[in-house]
Each structure stands twice: as C-alpha cells, then as structure tokens.
C-alpha positions, 0 to 999 in steps of 0.5 A: 182512057184508063192508062191515063188515070193509072199514070196519074194515080201512080206519079201524082196520086189523083184519082181523076183529072180536072176539067178539059185535062183528059180531053187535052191529053186524048187529043195529043196522044192521038197525034193532033196538034192542040192549043189548050186554054186553061186558067191559071192554076188550072193544071196546064203541065199535067196535059203534056206530062201525062201523054208524054209518059203514055208513050215511048220517047221524050217530050220537048218542052219549051219554056220561056223562064229559067226559074220555071224550067228548073221548078218543073224539072225538080218536081218530075224528079221528086216524082221519080221521072227522069227530066233534064234541061238545057238552058243559057249558062250551061257549057257544051260539055254539059249539053253534049253530056245530057244529050248522050244520057238521053240518047243512050240510057233511054230513061229520060222522058222530058228535055225542057229547053229555053226557046234561044237554045233551039237555035244553036247548032249543037241542039239541031245536030243532036235533036234528030237522034232523039225520038220525041213524042211531043212538043209541048209549048208552055206560055204559048201566048209568047209567040204572038205579036198580039200578046202582051208578052211577045218573044221573038225567040218563040218563032223558032219553034216552027223550024223545029217542027220541020226537023221533027216531022209528024210530032204533035205540038201541045201549046198551053197558055192562061191568057189569050184573046181571039187574035192570039188564039189564031196566031199561036195556031199559025206561027206553030204551023198547026196542021189543022185548027184545034183549041180546047178551052176551059172557061176563064171564069173563076167562080170562087174569085171575087173581084174587087176594085176599091176607090181610095184616097189613101192606099196604104191605110186601105191595104192595112184596113184590109190585110188586118181584116182578111185572114190567110196567105196573100200577095200584094203587087206593086210596080216598083222595087222601092215600093216593095220596101216602103210597104213592107216597112209599114205593113210589118208592124201589123202582120208577118210579111216580107219583100221581093224583087228582081234587085235581090240576090237569088239566094235571098229571093228563094229564102223569101219565097220558101218562107212565104210557101211554107207559111212562116210569113203570111204576106209577100209584097212583091213587083211582078218578078214574083209568081211564076211557077208559084204553086201555092193553092191557099192564097186567100188574096191578091192585092194590087197596089198599083194598076197593072199595064194590061188585063192579061197581066192583072188576070194572071196575077190575080189568078193566083188566089184561090188555086184550091177553089175556095173563096179568094179575093182579088183586089185592086186599089185605085186612086186619082193618080193611077190614070196619069201614072199608067199613061206615064208608064206607057209613054216610058215603055216606048223610048225613042228609036235613036236612044234604042240604037245608042242603047244597042251600041253601048252594050257592045262597048260595055261587053267588049263585043267587036262589030261583026262578031259575037253571034250566040255569045253569052254575057252576064248582064246586070241592067242596073249597073249598065244604065248607071255606067252610062247614066242612062234612065233605068226604066227607058233603058230596060224598055229599049233593051226589050225592043231590041230583043223584040227585033231579034238582036239579043235574047235575054234570060230571067235571072239564072242561078247555075250552081257550081258543077264538076265531072271527073273526066279521067277514068278511076285508074287515072284518078287513083294514079294522079292521087299517089302522086299528089297527097293533098289532092288525094284528100280533097278527091276522096271528100269529094268522092264520099260527099257526091254521087254520079261524078264519073257519069255527069255533071254534079252540083257541089258547094264550095262552102260545104267542102270548105267546112268538110275539109276545114280549109278556107272556101278560096283555096277549095275554088283554087284547088278545084281550078287546079284539078281543072287544069290538070284535066282531071275534072271539069269545073264549071263555077257558079253563075248568078244573074241575067244572061244576054245572048246575041242572036246575030253578030254585032252590027254598026249603030247605023244598021239597027232597023226598028221599023218591024215591031216598034209602031205595031207594038206601041199601038197594041200597048195603047189599046191594052192600056185603055182596056185596063183603065176601062176595068179599073175605072168601070163602076157599074159593070160585073168585074168578071163579065169584063174580064171574060169579054176581053178574052172572047168568052161571052156571058151575060150572067153577073158574078153577084160577088164583085164590088159592082154586083154588090152594090147593085144587089143592095138595090133589091133589083133583079139583074134583068130588071136593072139591065132593062131600065139602064138601057132605056135610060141610056137611049133617052139621054145620050147626046141629049139632056132630059128632065128627071121627071120625063125619064121616069114618065118614059120608062116602060116600067110600073115600079117607079121606085125602082127607076128612081133608085137606078137613076140615083145609082147611075148618078153615084157612079158618074154614068149620068150627070146634071147639066147646068140647066138642071137636066140629066145627060149620059156620060160617055167616056 
C-alpha cells in the first residue's frame, strides 16, 4: 500500500521496503496474528512500527532487554515519533504519569514494556483504558522452552491478549527452529497459524572455521590482514582484557563486558560505533541493539554454547549487505571446554535451593512477603559474600528465573529524574520564603523543560557546575525539596534488578522439576549441534546453519572454508557429492582396500576419485585400519 511507503519515506527516509517487510506489515495491518522470521539486521522493528503509525491508537511492544528498549525509544523520538517505556526501576508515580500522558494526550504511538511489567496490578488496571492497535513481541523465541533463551515472564503475554481482545500480535525473531516456530504461535494464542519467513541465508557472509594451535597468534594474523571494523567475542571477562592487552599493539581496540560500569560501556560502545576504535573485544553482553551496518568481521575466539547464539552474533557482520567474514577459531581444547561449560550450567538442585534461600537473606526479604518487590542485585558481590562459585551461582539464579520465582533484568541505567508536584503559584510562594532554594529552583527551570508535566532527566554534576556548589549539596537540596513536597526526586539507579514474582518461600518449598531436566536435555542437543558445526570439515557451513533452522538447501555457498577447499579439487559439486556417497556406502561398517574402492566407483575419471579419497583422509572422514585398509569414520 502507498500509505506504508509514505510513512517509510517520511520517518526513515527509505523509498522501498526490504524483502518481506511489506508483506508482514500488510498482514498485521489487516488484523492477522503474524510470526515474522527475519535474520539479524533484517529490519524487524520497521515491521511493527510502520503499521502502528498507519492506524489510530498505540503499539504495545514487549522486549526483554532494557538497553534495547531505551535504544528503540530514543530512535523513535529522534524521528519525531512519540514513544514511552515502562521498565523495572521506575516508580509508581512515573508509571502513572506515563499512562496519563498516553490516555489524555493521544499523541504517544508506542509503549515499550519489559515482560515482567505485564503482571503488575497498575499496568493491568491502566492498559484497558488505552486504544492498542497492535501487540509487538520482540525476541519472540524467549517465549518457547524449546528455544535457547527461554524467559518464563514472556508467557504472561497471553494474559494481555485476553484483556486486549481482537488486537493482533506480531511476533518477531531472528532465530527459531521448527519447534520454536510452532511453540511461539501456540503460546501467543494465535487465532490462525501465520508465519512469514525470510531465508536465513546470508549470501554476503563468509562463514569460516579455522583450526589452530595458537588462537591469539591466529587472531593477530587475521586482524592485521583484514581491513574494517570488527567484533571479537570471547566467553570470559578476564579474557576480553587479556586479548585487548595483546591486540592493542597492532590495532586500535577496546574491551567490553558486563562487569564495567554502564557509563564505561556506553563510552566504549560509542567509540566503536563512531570508528574511533576499530575492534571491540567483548563477551556476549555486547551486541543487542547494535545497529552498525559496516562491521566487516565477527571473530569467535571461543566456541559458543549453541548455533542460535553463534548465528545471531555472527550475523552482526555485513548488515550493509557487503561482503563480511564470520570466523570461528577452534583448537584441541574447545570440545572439553564446551562440555565443561555445559556441566557448570546445571548446578545441583540442592545448590539452587541454597542460593534461593541465600538471596532472601542477602536482600532481607522475610519469608511470606516480597511479591513484586524490586531489588538492585550484583551477582559477583552476592557470590563473594557467601563464597559461592560465580558461574554455578549465576546458573542457579537462571533456573530460579526459569521456574518463575524471580525475574532478572539486564543492567539498567536510570538517570536521576524530577518533577514539580506543586503548581507555579505554590512554587513562587515557596521561593519567596526560601532565598537559597530560590536560586536553585531558578537554575532548574532555566536548564530543564517540562518539569511541571513529566519526569525529566537531570544531572547532579551539571547542576553542581552551574550553581558552583558541591554535588553532594545538590543532592541534599533535591532531597530537601522532595521532603518539602515541592518536587518528586528519583535518584539515579545503576545495576541489575531482581524482582520477586511471588512471596518468598521456605527453602524446602522450592520445586525445580518443571524445567530442570527438560532444559538440560535441550542444552545437550544444542551443544552437540554446535560441536558438529565447529568440527565439521567437509560440509558447507551455510548448509549446516540453514538446515539447523529447518531451511532445506543443497546448494553450497562456495565461499566458506570447506567449500573453498573443495573448489581447489576442481570437481563439480554434483560429482563431489555423488562420489562421496558411493565411498560412504562402500566403507561404512567395513574395511575396504584402496584399489577396490577406486575400481568399485562408477565414475570414469579415476583421478577425481583419488583426489576425493585423499580429501576425505585429510579431513578425518576416512581412516586407515591396522591392516592398511580404509574405513568410514562415524562420529
């Protein structure tokens, strides 16, 4: 429809939609529940933003990451589109103020919420008074226990559907297997199955696995020969610093992990996005919401836990659709390391119960109370306080989240906010009676707009500089004005927020049978698929990934490491596959002499047969027995 293109041009400056975007937009605009599968960087947000702008009312967007929510809202506001968010760490007064603005101004077009907010009494009470034209579910794979990032709080979205009857749902994700696709539609109560899927194939992305003895040396060699901006992913915070200390002698780079302050992370991310540094070395805390199109390579220094994680992170390269490289470095220790991480991901049930009890004591939440209470929480400080192993503690808390006892947000960075809660006449009278506060209030009014109508972000350090008083005096004055009921002052919060989803229970009442065994079995399957990809030496990388996401193809990409080696044999794909299948049928579960294999193959060019046998030996698919016969290797 022309209206959609006009909206796209007006707010985003594009003349045309990307592949499948317009079909998705049309589907939800016509009131159809829709699941959209678009690869990382495929323009998922536009598929719900455009139809929401084309209709009266607002779009309710559910997203799991606060950083992503803030980024999306900021981007909409830059385009002169009014958007608000409700996340953990906000006060009741702030939330009431946002709902009042939505309900009475009629200008707000998007309300972003973190999933745990959907369960609160205030949200449920106010959302019924708002005309919602679309429910958009970002990172929709989080609703499925079959997925790699299951979040039980997502299951509450179905309850919202019962309240907002008739409102269509658009679920979007970049990673979903067949089981996850079916589960998303079931859990979101789709009225009719409706999946619109763009191929997961990234033709501009060269998937490469390099087997090395020294990963650091291989990494340095790669980055000094490969131009452009890049990301290097590793599994530990410590390793990001270690790699940085080596790489900084060769390229401009920096490190990034969740242990840094939010200010430090924002600075490092901005430096990389604006090309002040070329490479960022990071844990998987880096990446969600990163919209940098010209990333020329993503290197995985360690093998990820699963193919979904790998595909999403590797997909941050080449979003400008120009050629880019996804490199996975593998050494002899990676298999054992991955198995060890898998085992650490499933601490004993007794330890999980112990951690639950310890959290209650640590946060001073009495048994029988605490439901919906929010607490700033630091994993590292908590683990050190009780002398618990950090990784096992982190995973124990993940299971408590899976079971629905807690919800954990990603790190929040809520700056200080104020709002005047008196009218202008009452404020004027107060200023006359309080000369020191008069100057302070005048600076506030000159520096910040909208203080009487909404909560406004302020900076205590900026006020300190403007008024020429220490920052601690600024805070004391703000607290004093709050006590005098002149303003509502909410001081800055930074960190992870833990929310009790129900009252604290006695340790013995904690049950974990619901998900523990199932999740452990699923994680093992995903680990084995990841290992199969990492140690495969003969199948096209792109085919493996596409098949994993239930996309059937027999066409090799021709560019990955396995395809490149096969290309050097100067044998067509058809011939190669045909000869291999014959060799496999001859040598599976029995030993065969070399000459017997060559003579048994129904192929005229025996030189090509010999080349392929040599290739299979080099790649460990054929092996010599003690009697110098050949046998197919099955593993």
